[in-house]
N, C-alpha and C positions, 0 to 999 in steps of 0.2 A: 579496403585497407589503407584508406587515405590517412588514417590516425596514426600511422607508423612513423611517417614523415612529414608532419604538417608544411605545407607550403610557406614560403616567406617571399617578400617581395625581392626581385621581380618574379610574378607569379610565371610558372614554367608551364607552357603550352606548346612544347616542341617535341612531344614523346614519340612522334614518328622518325625524328631525327636519331634520338637515343632517349634512353630511360635510365633512371636511377637504379642503382643495385639494391633489390630488396634486402632489408637487414636479415631476413632469414637466409637469403643465399649467401651473404657475407659470412654469416656464423658458419655455414656448411664449408666454406673455402678455407677459414683461417688454419686450420690443423694442417693442411697440406702445404703452407707457407713455414710453418715453424716446428711441427712435430713429425708429420709423415712426409719428409719432404724429398724422398728419393726419387730417382729416375725411374720411371714405370717401366722402362725397358731393360733394367738391369735385374736379371733373372737369378743372380746368385745369394740374394739376401732379402731379409724380411721388409726393409725400406722399399725396394723396387716392387715387392709382391703387393704391399698394402697400397702403393700408388696406383698400380694396375687394376687392382680389385675395385678401387674407388672409381676409376675411369670407366670400368666395365658397368658398374652400378649406373653411372650416369648416362652411358651409352643406352641402356636399357630405359631409363627414363625417357630419354629424347626419342627413342623408337617408339615407345608406348604413346607419345603423345600424336603420333601420326599413324598408328596402327600397323607398324613396320617390324621387321625382325631385328634385333641389335646388330646382327652381322651385316645388315644393309646400311649402317651409318658409318661414315668416315668424318673423323674429325678435320677441320680446316681451320685457317685463320680468321673467317669470316664468311658473309655471303658472298662477296666480291671474289673470293677465291674459290669458292665452291660454284659460282656461276661459271667462270672461266674454265673450271676444271669439266663440269658437265658438257659444255657446248663445245670448247676446244678438244677435250678428250674424246667425245664421241665421233666428232668428225675426224679427228687423225686416226682413230682406230678403225675407222671405216674405210678410210683410204689406204690403209697399211694392210688391211685383211679384207678385201673385197670380197663379198659372198654373192655367188651366183654370177649370171651376166651383166647385171646391172649396177652401175657405180652410183652410190648414194651420196651426192654431192651438194645438196639443196637443203637449206635451212629457212624456215618461216617463223618471223616474229612479228611483234606489233611497233608500230612507230613511237608508242608511249612507253616502251620498256625502259628500265634504269639504264643509266649510262653504262654500266659495267657489262650488261648483256648487249647493248648496241655497239659497245667497243670490241668486244670478243667477236660479235659478228662481222664487223668491219676487218677484224684481224683475219678472220677466214677469208672474206673476200679478196683481201691482198694476196692469199694463197689460192687463189682461182676456185674457190667454192662459190656457189651463188646463193644469195639470201634474198628473200622477199620481205619486205617491211610494209605489212598491211596497215592501211588507215584506219581509224577508229571514229565513230560518230561522236557527238558532243557528249552523250552519255559515259564516254571511255569505255564502254564495255564491247567486248569482240563480236565482230558480225561472223555468226558462225557459218553462214552460207558462203562468205567471203573466204573464210580459212578453209572451207572444204573444196572450193574451186582453186584455191592455191596449190593444193597438195597434188603431186605428181608421182610416177613411179621412182624418181630420182630423190624424193624428199627423204631425208634422215631423220630430221628433228624438228619440233615444233616447240618454241619457248615462249610462254605467256605468264606474267607475273600473276600470283593468287591474289593478292591485294596490294593496291598501289600506294607507294609511298608518298606521293604528292596530292593525288585526290581522293584517295581512300577506297575507291571503288573495287568489289570485289567480284572476280571473273567467274564464269560456270565452267568450274574445273571439271565436273562430271561429265559435262557434255563434251567439253574439248577432249578429255580423255578417251571416253567412248569413240569419239571421230578417229582420233589418232590410231588407237589400238585396232580399228576396223581397218585402218589402211596400212597397218605394219610401220608405223611411224612412230618414233619415240617422242614420248611427251615430258618436256622439263618446265618445272615451275620455280621461280623465285619466289619462295614463302616467307622472306624475312619479316614482313609486316603482319603476315596472317598467323604464324605459329604462336600458338596460345591464347588467340584472340577469338578466332572461329574455328569450328570443328574441321579437322584434316584427316582424311582416310585415304592412303595411297591405294589401298587394294579397291575401294569402292569407286575411287575417283580414277582408276587406271592410270595413275602417274608413275613414271619410270625413273625420273630423276628429280629430286626436290632439294633447292638450296636453302639453307637456314642460318639465323644469327642469334648471337646470344644477347646482344645489348639492346635489342628491340623489345625484350620480353623480361627487363629487369633483372638481367644476368650481367657478367662482365663483358667488358669490350676485348677483343682479341682472339676471339674463338666463335667458330660456326661449324656447320656439319653440312655434309652431301649426303642425301640419301639415293642409294643404287639399289635399284631392283636385283633380287636374285633370280626370280622366276616368273616371267620368262626374262633370262639374264641380259643384264645391260653391260656391256665392255666398253672400258675407256682407256685411252692411252695416258699415263700419268703426266703431270707437268712439272713435277719435282723430282729430280733423281737423289738417291741417297741411300740409307741404310733399309730401306723397304718397309718401314712401319706402316701402320694402317693397311696391311694385306699388300703392301706394295703399292697402293694408290696415292699415298701421301706421305713422304719420307719426312724424318724430323723427329725428334722428342716431343713427345704430347706435354703440354702445360697443364699438369695435374690440377693445380686450384682452378684455373678456367675451365677446365672441363667438367670438373665437380660443380661450379657455379652454374654452368649451362644446364646440367642435369637437374639440379634443385630448383633453378627457375622453371624448367618445363614442369616439373611435378606440381609446384605451387600452381602455375597457371593452369593446369589441368583440372586441379582440384577446385579452383573458384573461377573458371571460365564463365560459367553459366550466370552466376550473380554478378561478377564484375561487368560483362556485357551489358546485362541490363541496366545496372547503375551508370555505366558512361554513355549508354544510349540517351537514357533519360536527361543527363546533363547536358549532352550535346544538342538535343532537340530544344530544350530550354534554353541554351545559348543561341542557337539559330533563330528561335522565334522571338526572342529579346532583340537581337541585332536587326531582325528584318521589320520589327515594329518601329526601332530607333534610327534606323539608318535607310532613308527612302533610296530605292533602286538596287539594294542588296541583292546579288545573285550567287546561288550556290552552284560550284562547278563539279561537275561528274554526277553520276546517277545517285539520287538520294535514297532511294531504297536498298539498292544492293552496295552497301557500304560499311567499312569498319566502324563498331560502336562509338569509338572516341575520335574519329576523323572528321573535320569540316575544312572545306577549301571554299573561300567566299571572295568575291569580286565587288569592291566597293568603288562605283563609278565616282568621277571627279578627284581621286586621289592616285598616287602610285604607292606600290607596295613600299620602297625604301623611304618615302615620305611618313607612311602611316608607321613603320616600326619604329622610325626615329621619334615620331611623335608619341609613342607609347613604350617609354624605358621602363615603366613597371610591370610589363609583361613580355616573357620571352616567346616571341612566335617567329615565323620564318616564312620564305618565299622560295619558289624554284627558279626565280631568276638569277641570272649570272651577271653579277655587276663588275665592270672593270673599268678603272679611272672614271672618266666623264660618259661612259656608254653604258646603258641599261638594257639588256636583251630580254625579250619575254622570254617565260618559260616555254621550252620546246614542247613539254607535255600538252599545255595549254593551248599552244599554236596547233599541235597536232589534232586537237578536239574541234579545230575551226574556230576558235575564240578570235576576237580581233586584238590587235597589239595593244589598244587602250584597255581593253577589258582584262588582258592578260597581265598587263603591268600593274593592274589596280588590284591583283589577287594576292592574299595571303593565306598560309596553312595554319590551322589551329589543331593542335593534337593533344586531346585529354588524355589523362592515365590513371594508374592506380592510385597515386598519390594526389589526384585533383580532388578538391572539395567544392561543396556548393557557393562556398564565400568565394572561392577563386572565380568561379563561373560569374558571379554578381559583379565582382570587381573588373574582371576582363571585359564583360559586356559595357560597363561604363566607361572604361578606359578607351576602347575602341570606338564607341558612340561619339564621346567628347573628342577625340582626334579627329575622326571623320568630319566633325562639324566644323572644327577649327580651320582645317585644311580646305573645306569647303565655303568657308566664309560664313557660317551659319550658327544658329545656338542649339543646344542641346539640353534636354531634361536629366538630370542627374538623380540616380536613385541611390539605394542603401550601398552599393559595394563601393561607392567612391569615398567613403568615410574611412577607409583602410589606409594607412600612412605607411611610409617607408622608414 
């Protein structure tokens, strides 16, 4: 669907950070700003009824995208809130309502998880929970044997991201889910990057808790959801107190336009996932091969086979990511590095893969999306190759893409 909103310069290749709102999603949202603008929790008039009906329909679309029951979907402000609710909520409920003679106060996660998962786990540690942060190999994929060995009778929950926001690798969710279910451990996955891009089935994958985000799949910012399994039932302690909306799990008036947009985004993604994934993978591979041919020493970070269709993270020796980004103002790309004043810290994710600081510092993330076209790939390849050659002090052969102007 890249013809819906043709790219202009700078070419946008940061779709793992955020995506533009699909025009079809925006069209679905607009009436709930100006016509059906009632509070969905106002039960005394038609405005409230229409708003709640729209939210219920959106909830059903989100549930259908992961093969869940609509009653298992709790709206949140985004994946960060959903991750906090899943991890902290499960831990606090287990402490408040101990079952049997064993206290479940242990959480297992990966060293490469999103910051909001790692910080949620750190918050539990400060409250005397125990957390195991498993290392990962250079592929970025979980070591299932190490995960199995880390589980004890006190393990409450395992949290592993479905698809990585920085390196794009897809974890073996079904295998993790089967392991957790066999050991009586809850399985939570942050699926913000995976939803609508790869098939997800909470039943088949034995997922108990799943965090989701709208703005990663061409929906609006400010809304997400948490899937909470009903059978076997997952119980959480809410983080927000108030009027008891969302069946008491997340108080506060729901933003009808955002919920509607999230639901429509899920419906579009579900309908077009297969064709979109094939198109993105083909473009990603063309970009990767072109860059490898024109940039000596280029390396791909993370497993190349088990990867999101539009995701590429590469290291370009002899450069640093900030220099490369500055040298390519005509393409919008990003890095996992945190830059503060004169200090550049390598990405903690790439460090966790065992990469050297030099390689990590020379890594950039390229995220292709629904509105990326072939001309954008050609242009980006030329821009990156030319920038790498300048920074290394060499020459570069320029091809067709460089004819595009600002």
